[in-house]
N, C-alpha and C positions, 0 to 999 in steps of 0.2 A: 548400204553405206548411207549415212545421214548427211544431208546437204549442209546443215549448219556446222557439223563437225568438220567437213572438208573446207568450208569457207574459213574457219578458224585456223586450220593448218596452213592454208594459202596466205592468210593475212600475216601470220607469224613468220613464215618463211620469207615473205617479201620484206618485212621489217628487219630481219636479221641480215639478209644479204644486202639490203639497201644501206645498212650501216657502214659498209666498206666501199660503197660505190665510188665516192669521190676521194677516197684515201689514195695517196700516191704510194704505190707498192715499190719498195726498194728493189726487191728481187723480181724482175720482170716475169719470171716463170710462174710466179704465183698469181699473175693476172688471170691465168686460165682456170684457177680454182674458182674465181668469181664467174668466169664465163660458163663453166660447167654447172654451177649453181643456178645461173640464170636460164640456161638451157632446160634444166629440169623444171624450173618454175613455169617457163613458157609452155612446155608440153603439158604440164598439169593444168594450167589455165585453159588451154585449148580443149583438153579432155573434159574439164568442168563445163565449158560452154556447150560442147556436143551433148553432154549428159543432161544439162538443164534446159537448153534451148533447141536441141535437135539440129539437124542439117536442113536448111531452107535455101532454095535457089530457084530463080526464074531463068529458064533456058529456052532459047529460041528453037522452035520445032517441037517443043513438048507443051501440050496444053496444061494450063494450070501450074501451080507452084509445086516443085519437088520438095517434099517434106518427109523426112524419115529419121527415126532414132538410130543413129549410126554407131551402134555398140561395137561392131567389129573394128572400126577405126579407133575406138577408145582402147580396145585390147592392144592394138599396134602401138598406140601412144604409151600404154602401160609398160610394154617391153622397152620402149625408148627411155622411159623414166628410170626403170631399173638399171639399164645398161649405162646411163649417164651417171647414176649414183655409184655403180660399181667401178667405173673409171675414176671418178673423183676419189673414192676410197683407196683404190689401188695406187694412185699417184701421190695423194697428199696425206693420207691417214696411215696406211699400212707400212710404208718404208721405215726400217729401223735405223738406218744410217743415211748420211748425206750422199755417200757413194751409191747406195741402192736407189735413192731418189733420182740422182743424176742419170743412172742407167735407165730407169723406168721412164723418166720424162723424155729423154732424148730418143729412146726407142719408139715411144708413142708419137712424137713429132715426126720422126723419120718415116714411120709406117703411113702416116697421113699424107705426107708430101711426095713419097715415091709413087703413090697412086696418080697424083696429078702430073708427075714427071712423065709418066707413060701414056698420058691422055693424047689421043690422036687429034692434032690441030694443024691448021694450015694458015691461020691468021698471024699477022706480024706480032700483034699483042700476045697471042697465045704462045708463040715461039719464044718471045722474050721472057715470059713468065716461066716457061719450062727451063730456060737457061738459068734463071735466078734460083729456081728450085734445086737444080743440080748442084749449084754452089753451096746452098744451104744444107742439102742432104749430105754432102761430103764433110761439112763441118760437124754435123751431128754424128756421123760415123767416127770421126776422129775422137770426139768426146766419149762415145760409147766404148771404143777400144781401150781407153785409158782407165775405165772403171774396173775395180777388182771383181765386181759382180759379173761382168761380162767375161772376164778372164777365167772364171770358174766354170763357165758353161761348156758343154761338149761342142766340138768343132762344127758338127752339123747344125746345132742350134744357133751357134754364132753366125753361121752363114745365112740362116733364115732371118735372124734379127737384122743383120747388115743389109739384107736385100729388101727389108721393109715388110716381110711377110709375117712376122710374129713379134708384136710389141709386149706381149705378156707371156714369155716362155714359162712352161710348167703350169700354166693356168689357162682355163677356159672361162668364158662368162658364166657357164653353168656351175663350174667348181667354185668360182668366186662367190656366186650367189649362195651356194650351199654353205660355204665357210662363214659368210657374213650373216646371213639370215637363218641358217639352220637348214639341214637337208630336206625337210618336208616342205617348209615354206619356200626356201630358196630354189633348190634344184627342181622340185616337182612343178611349182607354179611358173618358174622361168620357162621350163619346157612347154608348159601349157600355153604361155603367151607367144612362144615361137610359132605355134601352130597357125596363128592368125597372120603373122608376118610372112610365113612361108606358104600360106594357102594349103596347109595340110588337110587331110580328109576330115579330121576332127572339126576344123573351122567350117568346112563346107556342109557337113552333116548338121551341125548346130544351127547354122543359118537357115537350112532347109526346114528344120524342125521348128524354128521360131515363127509362129503363125499369127501372133497377136501383139498388140501394143504392150500389153501387160508382160508378156514373156520378154519382149525387147527391153523393157525397163528393168526386168530382173537381171538380164545379162549385163546391162550397162552398170547397174549397181555393183555387181560382182567385180567388174573390171575396175571401177573406181576404188573398191576396197583393196585392190592390189597396189594402187598408186599411193594411197594415204600413208601407210607405214614407211614407204620409200621416201616420200616427201618429208616426213617427220625425222627420219634418220639423217637426211641431208641437212636439215635445219640444225640438228644437234651437233653434227660433225663440223659443219661450217662455223658454228659459234665456238666450238672448241679450238678452232684453228686461228681465229682472229680476235684480238682483245675487244675491239669496238663491238663486234657482233656478239661476243659473249656477254657484254654488259647489257645489250638490248634484250637478249634472251632472259637473262637473270631478272630483269625488271618488268618483263612482259606478262600481262595477266593470263596468257594462254600457255605459259611455259610448262605447267604440270600436265595440261591437256596434251601437249606435244610429246611429253615424256611418255605418257601412257601409250600413244600410238607408236612411238619409236620402239617401245619394248614389246609391242604386240607380236612381232615376228618371232621373238624369243619365247613367248608364251604359247604360240600356236602348236608346236610339237606335242605338248601335254594335252591341249584341247583336242587335237586330231586323234591322239591315241585313246583318249577317253571316249570319243564318239565311235571309234572303231570297235572298242570293247563293247559298247552298248549294242552295236549292230551285230557283232559276233554272237552275243547272247541271244539275239533274235533270229538270225538267218545262218549262222555258222561262220566259218573262217572266210575272210575277205582276202583274196590273193594280192600280194604286193606287186605293183607294176613299176617298172623302171624304164624310162625312156630317155635316150640321149638326144638333146636338142640339136 
């Protein structure tokens, strides 16, 4: 991943999202489109800082400065970036009708706040917050029940949605990644990133095998290359959603550059297949591997 390229993607994303920052949104629900875009930007900037400046800290009890290229954390941030974009796309880009958006938005909000409603707390402030959450959650449940989308679901699925256990029925993050980015970039690489968040054996083995600063930089570069097209897709989709943001993108000198990265995930299946063909010619068939994240 080229540093200058990533800086351009960050600069453009910031300009596009900033265009709507002070705009008063009539529909309060769309405020969270801005929030999700900013969440992805912040994850991306943090990953960029870890990539270019490494982790440095002075800790009492440890002689000298702790200085390390923290590429495993960049992998975790890459997964967070992808999931943030998938959520944005699922809520604000993919719905075909207002009814479908209403269901998805309310189910998303309900799933988030039912977790806090069940949080064990003994403080007066915490108990008051839980009481407010219960009132809000019942309001979301009433709105969900009124949607035609909800009424078409099977009864078991309806129960899970209303319990806050499933805000994207019929979808997983992996399947959404495969549908949006393509099966090879989306599903395969999303599963790979999950290894670092879950501390799977793959992550442990790769960390043990990484014995030099050069190898660490290589792994960090690879992780940043996963964030770049996700950031570009968010920029393009966000601009497509809001008029002011669209105007900024249309006039920005990096717009074609962003378009190239946004399209990268669509081109990767052909690139991957071509490289697999070359390897098959050299070493024989390469087994397909499928892994459920």
